[in-house]
C-alpha positions as CSV (number, residue, x, y, z in Angstrom):
1,M,14.8,-23.3,-4.1
2,L,14.4,-23.6,-0.6
3,A,15.0,-20.5,0.2
4,D,12.1,-19.5,-2.2
5,K,10.0,-22.1,-0.7
6,H,10.4,-21.0,3.0
7,A,10.1,-17.2,1.8
8,K,7.0,-18.0,0.1
9,E,5.4,-20.1,3.1
10,V,6.5,-16.8,5.5
11,E,4.5,-14.8,3.3
12,E,1.6,-17.2,3.2
13,E,1.6,-17.2,6.9
14,S,1.6,-13.6,6.8
15,E,-1.4,-13.0,4.6
16,T,-3.9,-15.8,6.2
17,T,-3.5,-14.0,9.9
18,I,-5.4,-11.4,8.0
19,E,-8.8,-13.5,9.0
20,V,-7.9,-15.3,12.2
21,D,-10.7,-14.7,15.1
22,L,-12.8,-13.3,12.7
23,T,-16.5,-14.6,12.4
24,D,-17.9,-15.6,8.8
25,K,-20.2,-12.0,8.9
26,Q,-17.0,-10.3,9.6
27,K,-15.3,-11.9,6.9
28,H,-18.3,-11.1,4.4
29,Q,-18.1,-8.0,5.3
30,L,-14.6,-7.3,4.7
31,K,-15.0,-8.3,1.1
32,H,-17.4,-5.1,0.7
33,R,-14.9,-2.5,1.9
34,E,-11.6,-3.6,-0.6
35,L,-10.8,-1.8,-3.8
36,F,-8.8,-2.3,-6.1
37,L,-6.3,1.4,-7.3
38,S,-7.2,1.9,-10.9
39,R,-4.2,4.0,-13.1
40,Q,-6.8,4.8,-15.4
41,Y,-9.1,8.1,-15.3
42,E,-12.9,8.7,-15.6
43,S,-14.7,12.1,-15.2
44,L,-18.2,11.8,-13.9
45,P,-20.6,14.6,-13.4
46,A,-20.5,16.3,-9.8
47,T,-24.1,15.4,-9.9
48,H,-23.5,11.9,-9.1
49,I,-21.5,12.8,-6.0
50,R,-23.4,11.3,-3.0
51,G,-21.4,11.6,0.2
52,K,-17.4,11.5,1.2
53,C,-15.6,8.1,2.0
54,S,-12.1,7.3,3.0
55,V,-9.9,5.0,1.0
56,A,-6.4,4.1,2.4
57,L,-3.9,1.7,2.0
58,L,-4.0,-2.0,3.6
59,N,-2.0,-1.4,6.9
60,E,-0.7,-4.6,8.2
61,T,0.3,-3.1,11.5
62,E,-3.5,-2.6,12.6
63,S,-6.6,-4.6,13.1
64,V,-9.0,-5.6,9.9
65,L,-11.4,-4.7,12.5
66,S,-10.2,-1.0,12.1
67,Y,-12.1,-0.7,9.0
68,L,-15.3,-2.3,9.9
69,E,-15.6,0.0,13.1
70,K,-15.7,3.3,10.3
71,E,-18.5,3.6,7.9
72,D,-17.6,4.9,4.5
73,T,-14.0,3.1,4.9
74,F,-12.3,1.4,2.4
75,F,-9.0,0.2,1.8
76,Y,-6.6,-1.8,-1.1
77,S,-3.7,-3.6,-1.5
78,L,-3.7,-4.2,-5.1
79,V,-3.6,-2.2,-8.8
80,Y,-5.6,-3.0,-11.6
81,D,-3.9,-2.6,-14.8
82,P,-6.8,-1.7,-17.2
83,S,-4.6,-2.5,-20.6
84,L,-2.9,-5.5,-19.4
85,K,-6.1,-6.4,-17.1
86,T,-4.2,-7.5,-14.2
87,L,-3.8,-7.2,-10.2
88,L,-0.6,-6.4,-8.9
89,A,0.1,-5.4,-5.6
90,D,0.9,-1.6,-4.9
91,K,5.0,-0.2,-4.4
92,G,3.7,1.5,-1.4
93,E,3.9,-1.8,0.8
94,I,4.0,-0.6,4.1
95,R,7.7,-2.7,5.5
96,V,6.5,-3.6,9.5
97,G,6.7,-6.8,10.4
98,P,8.9,-10.2,11.0
99,R,9.7,-9.6,7.4
100,Y,11.7,-6.8,7.5
101,Q,12.5,-6.1,10.7
102,A,15.2,-7.6,13.0
103,D,14.9,-10.1,15.9
104,V,15.7,-8.2,19.3
105,P,17.6,-10.2,21.6
106,D,16.3,-11.3,25.1
107,M,16.8,-7.8,27.3
108,L,19.6,-8.0,30.0
109,V,18.1,-8.4,33.9
110,E,18.9,-5.5,36.0
111,G,22.5,-5.9,37.5
112,E,23.8,-8.5,35.2
113,L,26.9,-7.7,33.2
114,D,27.0,-7.7,29.5
115,D,30.1,-9.9,28.5
116,R,30.3,-9.1,24.7
117,E,33.5,-7.5,23.4
118,Q,31.8,-3.9,22.9
119,A,34.7,-2.9,20.5
120,K,33.3,-5.6,17.7
121,L,29.2,-4.2,18.8
122,E,30.0,-0.6,17.9
123,V,32.3,2.4,17.6
124,K,32.5,5.0,20.0
125,V,32.2,8.5,18.1
126,W,31.9,11.1,21.0
127,D,32.3,11.3,24.3
128,P,29.8,13.5,26.5
129,D,31.8,12.9,29.7
130,S,35.0,15.0,27.8
131,P,36.8,17.2,30.1
132,L,35.9,20.2,27.8
133,T,32.9,22.2,28.5
134,D,30.2,23.3,26.1
135,R,31.4,26.7,25.2
136,Q,35.0,25.1,24.9
137,I,33.6,23.0,21.8
138,D,31.1,25.9,20.6
139,Q,34.4,28.3,20.1
140,F,35.9,25.0,18.4
141,L,33.1,24.6,16.2
142,V,33.3,28.6,15.2
143,V,37.1,27.8,14.2
144,A,35.9,25.2,12.0
145,R,33.6,26.9,10.1
146,A,36.1,30.1,9.5
147,V,38.6,27.5,8.4
148,G,36.0,26.2,6.0
149,T,34.9,29.9,4.9
150,F,38.4,30.0,4.1
151,A,39.3,27.3,2.5
152,R,36.2,28.0,-0.1
153,A,37.7,31.3,-0.9
154,L,41.0,29.5,-2.3
155,D,39.5,26.6,-4.0
156,C,38.4,28.1,-7.3
157,S,35.4,26.0,-8.0
158,S,33.9,26.7,-4.6
159,S,34.2,30.7,-5.7
160,V,32.4,30.0,-8.9
161,R,29.5,28.6,-7.3
162,Q,29.5,30.8,-4.3
163,P,30.6,34.0,-5.2
164,S,29.8,36.1,-1.7
165,L,30.9,35.7,1.3
166,H,27.7,34.9,2.7
167,M,26.6,31.8,0.2
168,S,30.8,30.5,1.5
169,A,30.2,30.9,5.1
170,A,26.1,29.4,5.2
171,A,28.3,26.7,2.9
172,A,30.8,26.3,5.4
173,S,28.0,26.1,8.3
174,R,26.3,22.7,7.0
175,D,26.6,19.7,9.0
176,I,29.4,17.9,7.0
177,T,31.7,20.8,8.6
178,L,30.7,20.4,11.8
179,F,30.9,16.6,12.0
180,H,34.4,16.8,10.7
181,A,35.5,19.2,13.5
182,M,33.8,16.7,16.1
183,D,35.3,13.8,14.7
184,T,38.8,15.4,15.1
185,L,38.2,16.5,18.2
186,H,37.5,12.7,19.2
187,K,40.3,11.7,17.6
188,H,42.9,13.9,19.3
189,N,41.5,12.8,23.2
190,Y,39.5,16.5,22.8
191,D,43.1,18.5,22.7
192,L,42.1,21.9,21.6
193,S,45.6,22.5,20.2
194,S,46.1,19.5,18.6
195,A,42.7,19.3,16.8
196,I,43.4,22.8,15.3
197,S,46.3,21.9,14.4
198,V,45.3,19.5,12.1
199,L,42.1,21.8,11.0
200,V,45.1,23.3,8.8
201,P,47.4,20.9,7.6
202,L,50.6,22.1,5.6
203,G,48.7,21.4,2.3
204,G,46.0,24.1,3.5
205,P,42.7,24.4,5.0
206,V,41.0,21.4,5.2
207,L,37.9,21.9,2.8
208,C,34.2,18.8,3.1
209,R,32.0,19.7,1.1
210,D,28.4,17.4,0.7
211,E,26.5,17.0,-1.9
212,M,24.5,20.1,-2.2
213,E,28.4,21.5,-2.8
214,E,29.3,18.3,-5.1
215,W,26.3,19.2,-7.5
216,S,26.3,21.8,-10.4
217,A,22.8,23.7,-11.2
218,S,22.4,22.0,-14.6
219,E,22.7,18.9,-12.8
220,A,20.2,19.6,-9.7
221,S,17.9,21.4,-12.7
222,L,18.1,17.4,-14.5
223,F,17.6,15.9,-10.7
224,E,14.5,18.1,-10.2
225,E,13.0,17.4,-13.8
226,A,13.3,13.1,-13.1
227,L,11.9,14.3,-9.4
228,E,9.0,15.3,-11.6
229,K,8.7,12.3,-13.9
230,Y,9.6,9.2,-11.6
231,G,9.0,10.6,-8.2
232,K,10.9,8.9,-5.9
233,D,11.5,6.1,-8.0
234,F,16.2,6.8,-7.5
235,N,16.6,3.9,-9.6
236,D,15.0,5.4,-13.2
237,I,16.1,9.1,-12.0
238,R,19.8,7.6,-11.9
239,Q,19.4,5.5,-15.3
240,D,17.8,7.6,-17.4
241,F,18.9,11.2,-15.9
242,L,21.8,10.9,-14.2
243,P,24.2,7.8,-14.9
244,W,27.3,9.3,-14.1
245,K,26.0,10.1,-10.0
246,S,26.2,6.9,-7.8
247,L,22.8,6.1,-5.9
248,T,23.9,7.3,-2.8
249,S,24.7,10.0,-4.0
250,I,21.4,10.9,-5.3
251,I,19.6,9.8,-2.4
252,E,21.7,11.9,-0.4
253,Y,21.3,14.8,-2.3
254,Y,17.5,14.6,-1.9
255,Y,17.2,14.5,1.6
256,M,19.7,17.9,1.5
257,W,17.3,19.5,-1.1
258,K,14.3,18.8,0.6
259,T,15.9,21.2,3.1
260,T,16.3,24.1,0.8
261,D,14.2,27.0,-0.2
262,R,14.2,25.7,-3.1
263,Y,12.1,22.8,-2.7
264,V,9.4,25.2,-0.1
265,Q,8.9,26.8,-3.5
266,Q,8.2,24.4,-5.8
267,K,6.1,22.7,-3.4
268,R,4.0,26.2,-2.5
269,L,3.6,27.0,-6.4
270,K,2.3,23.0,-7.0
271,A,-0.1,23.7,-4.2
272,A,-1.6,26.2,-5.4
273,E,-1.4,25.3,-9.0
274,A,-3.8,22.5,-7.6
275,E,-5.9,24.9,-5.9
276,S,-6.9,26.9,-9.1
277,K,-7.9,23.8,-11.1
278,L,-10.3,23.6,-8.2
279,K,-13.9,24.6,-9.1
280,Q,-16.6,25.3,-6.3
281,V,-19.8,23.1,-8.0
282,Y,-22.9,23.7,-6.6
283,I,-24.7,20.3,-5.9
284,P,-28.1,20.8,-5.3
285,T,-30.1,18.0,-2.9
286,Y,-31.3,14.7,-4.2
287,N,-35.0,14.4,-4.2
288,K,-35.6,11.8,-7.2
289,P,-38.1,9.2,-5.7
290,N,-36.1,6.0,-5.9
291,P,-37.5,3.4,-8.4
292,N,-36.7,0.3,-6.2
293,Q,-38.6,2.3,-3.1
294,I,-41.8,0.0,-2.0
295,S,-44.7,2.7,-1.3
296,S,-48.3,1.5,0.0
297,N,-49.6,5.0,0.1
298,N,-49.9,5.1,-3.3
299,G,-53.1,3.8,-3.6
300,K,-51.6,0.8,-5.1
301,P,-50.8,-2.4,-2.9
302,A,-47.7,-2.6,-2.1
303,A,-45.7,-4.6,-4.7
304,V,-42.4,-5.9,-4.5
305,N,-40.8,-6.2,-7.8
306,G,-44.3,-7.2,-8.9
307,A,-47.7,-8.0,-8.8
308,M,-47.1,-10.9,-5.9
309,G,-46.0,-8.6,-3.6
310,A,-48.5,-8.9,-1.3
311,S,-48.5,-12.7,-1.1
312,Y,-44.8,-12.4,-0.8
313,Q,-45.0,-9.9,1.9
314,A,-47.5,-12.2,3.7
315,Q,-45.2,-15.1,3.1
316,A,-42.7,-13.5,4.7
317,T,-43.8,-12.3,7.6
318,V,-44.8,-15.7,8.6
319,I,-41.3,-17.0,8.4
320,G,-40.0,-14.3,9.7
321,R,-37.2,-13.4,6.8
322,A,-38.8,-10.7,4.8
323,C,-35.6,-9.2,4.4
324,E,-33.2,-11.0,2.3
325,S,-30.0,-9.5,4.3
326,C,-31.0,-9.5,8.2
327,Y,-34.3,-11.3,7.6
328,T,-36.3,-8.8,9.7
329,P,-40.0,-9.0,9.1
330,Q,-40.6,-5.2,9.4
331,S,-39.0,-2.1,8.7
332,H,-40.6,1.9,8.1
333,Q,-39.5,1.5,4.5
334,W,-39.0,-1.3,1.8
335,Y,-36.9,-1.5,-1.5
336,S,-37.1,-4.1,-4.4
337,W,-33.6,-6.1,-5.0
338,G,-32.5,-8.1,-7.4
339,P,-34.3,-9.7,-10.8
340,P,-38.3,-9.3,-10.4
341,N,-39.2,-12.6,-10.9
342,M,-37.2,-13.6,-7.6
343,Q,-39.2,-11.2,-5.5
344,C,-36.8,-10.0,-3.0
345,R,-36.4,-6.9,-0.8
346,L,-34.6,-5.3,1.6
347,C,-35.2,-3.3,4.3
348,A,-34.3,0.2,5.2
349,S,-30.9,-0.5,7.1
350,C,-29.9,-3.2,4.6
351,W,-30.4,-0.9,1.8
352,I,-28.3,1.7,2.4
353,Y,-25.5,-0.9,3.4
354,W,-26.3,-2.1,-0.2
355,K,-26.1,1.3,-1.6
356,K,-22.9,2.0,-0.2
357,Y,-20.4,-1.2,-0.2
358,G,-22.2,-3.2,-2.7
359,G,-23.3,-6.3,-1.1
360,L,-25.7,-7.6,1.6
361,K,-24.8,-6.6,5.3
362,M,-24.9,-10.5,6.3
363,P,-23.8,-13.8,4.6
364,T,-26.2,-15.7,2.2
365,Q,-26.3,-19.7,2.6
366,T,-24.1,-19.8,-0.4
367,E,-21.5,-17.7,1.0
368,E,-21.5,-19.2,4.3
369,D,-20.8,-22.8,3.0
370,K,-18.1,-21.4,0.9
371,L,-16.0,-19.8,4.1
372,S,-16.5,-23.0,5.8
373,S,-15.5,-25.1,2.8
374,S,-12.6,-22.9,2.3
375,Q,-9.2,-24.8,2.4
376,P,-7.1,-23.0,4.9
377,T,-3.9,-23.2,2.3
378,E,-5.9,-20.8,0.2
379,E,-4.7,-17.0,0.0
380,P,-6.9,-14.8,1.5
381,H,-6.7,-12.3,-1.0
382,V,-7.2,-14.8,-4.2
383,R,-10.4,-16.2,-2.2
384,T,-11.8,-12.5,-1.8
385,H,-11.9,-11.8,-5.2
386,L,-13.4,-14.9,-6.5
387,S,-16.3,-14.7,-3.9
388,R,-16.5,-11.0,-5.1
389,Q,-17.1,-11.7,-8.7
390,A,-19.0,-15.0,-7.6
391,T,-21.4,-13.2,-5.2
392,Q,-21.4,-9.6,-5.5
393,G,-24.3,-8.4,-7.3
394,T,-25.9,-12.1,-7.6
395,P,-29.3,-12.1,-4.5
396,V,-29.4,-15.6,-3.1
397,R,-32.4,-16.6,-1.7
398,N,-32.4,-18.9,1.0
399,T,-35.2,-21.2,0.2
400,G,-33.0,-24.4,-0.5
401,S,-34.2,-24.5,-4.1
402,P,-31.7,-25.0,-7.2
403,K,-33.2,-22.5,-9.2
404,S,-33.3,-19.7,-6.4
405,A,-29.6,-18.8,-7.7
406,V,-29.7,-17.0,-10.8
407,K,-26.4,-16.9,-13.2
408,T,-24.8,-13.1,-13.5
409,R,-22.3,-14.5,-16.2
410,Q,-22.4,-17.8,-18.9
411,A,-20.6,-21.3,-16.9
412,F,-18.5,-23.3,-19.1
413,F,-17.3,-27.3,-18.8
414,L,-13.6,-27.7,-19.0
415,H,-13.6,-31.9,-20.8
416,T,-10.3,-33.4,-20.5
417,T,-9.5,-36.7,-22.0
418,C,-8.2,-39.8,-20.5
419,W,-4.6,-39.4,-22.1
420,T,-4.5,-35.8,-20.1
421,K,-5.4,-37.0,-17.0
422,L,-2.5,-40.3,-16.9
423,A,-0.4,-37.5,-18.2
424,R,-0.7,-35.2,-15.4
425,Q,0.0,-38.6,-13.2
426,V,3.1,-40.1,-15.3
427,C,5.1,-36.3,-16.1
428,K,4.4,-34.6,-12.3
429,N,8.4,-33.8,-12.3
430,T,8.1,-32.3,-15.7
431,L,4.6,-31.0,-15.4
432,R,4.7,-29.5,-11.7
433,L,1.2,-28.7,-11.3
434,R,1.5,-26.4,-8.7
435,Q,3.8,-24.5,-10.2
436,A,2.2,-24.3,-13.2
437,A,-1.2,-23.2,-11.8
438,R,0.4,-20.2,-9.7
439,R,1.4,-18.8,-13.1
440,P,-1.2,-19.5,-15.7
441,F,0.5,-17.6,-18.2
442,V,3.8,-19.4,-18.4
443,P,3.3,-21.6,-21.6
444,I,3.8,-25.3,-20.6
445,N,7.1,-27.6,-22.5
446,C,4.4,-29.9,-24.5
447,A,7.1,-31.6,-26.1
448,A,9.0,-32.7,-22.8
449,I,5.7,-34.2,-21.6
450,K,5.1,-35.8,-25.0
451,A,8.6,-37.2,-25.0
452,E,8.3,-38.7,-21.5
453,C,5.0,-40.4,-22.5
454,K,6.7,-42.1,-25.4
455,M,8.8,-43.8,-22.5
456,F,6.3,-45.4,-20.9
457,F,3.7,-45.9,-23.2
């Protein structure tokens, strides 16, 4: 229980560090850069394309401000499931940080001796200062490969898998044979005669085979089929396709399989197949007039979402807050924004920002109050999602009037009885409000709460 609590605290600390040293404006604009990855596919006409953007997984090793410094750049960390209507963390998390990497001890000062026993810390497998020359070591490796080729010729199963001499020689030249030869040479103190005699013991030549040779052709076909279905989810591959193989064997075979010509051919076929599906679509220039554009050159007064635009423009110019986002009184072009009864408008730069990111460039007064009153224990991603649902698409004017905010969804009121409030105080150990709040879909044991209440009343 203490370990889970400590892990939760470490996770919350790592998540809250995202918003350290950020201004309210930067926190506000970061909400507009967050997207949710969805497994649902939708087809849209190509004429709806207005530009290109870049979407990447949230990288904890980079500064969050790097997403604000680049235009048309977004990030995601949660995946939306349309069937269950849930938001879950993506599996592609970059595991970098104090939660995954080991702590590096203090370095030794120059000239300081290391008094630790090296035999307990590491095992020496090769001596670069051996008496043998590079040419002698290469000659010994050639002998080891020749012994491996001869061993495959004597082995019945290997002769079936590698029927030709070239295939046997290629299999004997793999890393498993060379590693065995170098380990043998090191164990015999780099004595060539003693090491060569070990390569061919009394029972016959030593045969070293890796996962590429241990797997049959049918097992390799099953692996490729499973990899096409599950990707690099080796647990599912082992469970559904290769239960007789160990997880270590499957992972080792995967990295060896990536070095074969078979992998290169499949990669080329997939690239050619993906390219064949692409179509060249001509997208005409979008010249339709924007219905939100406010024009004063059409013979009519400049209307701002209604007939009261002229008076509103004069009033906004006087107070110096004509734009609902940046409050600038001057702009080469104005755009109406929000419901017509609110008489809101945006300048050209804020309108472009609104169309790109779906929010105002500057935080409104309501959002500033939320940012200032937010508690430090609240998780950043939860606050981001709630703030987006509450404020995105809801125009708010800083007039101080309670009627200035427009409700975008129906409000509700949760009324609790006095007995319910009393049960929360009496049955704290049984109810566990904090744990229940983190798991809203887990039912509460009402029978236990009623039994405990009967003991006191």
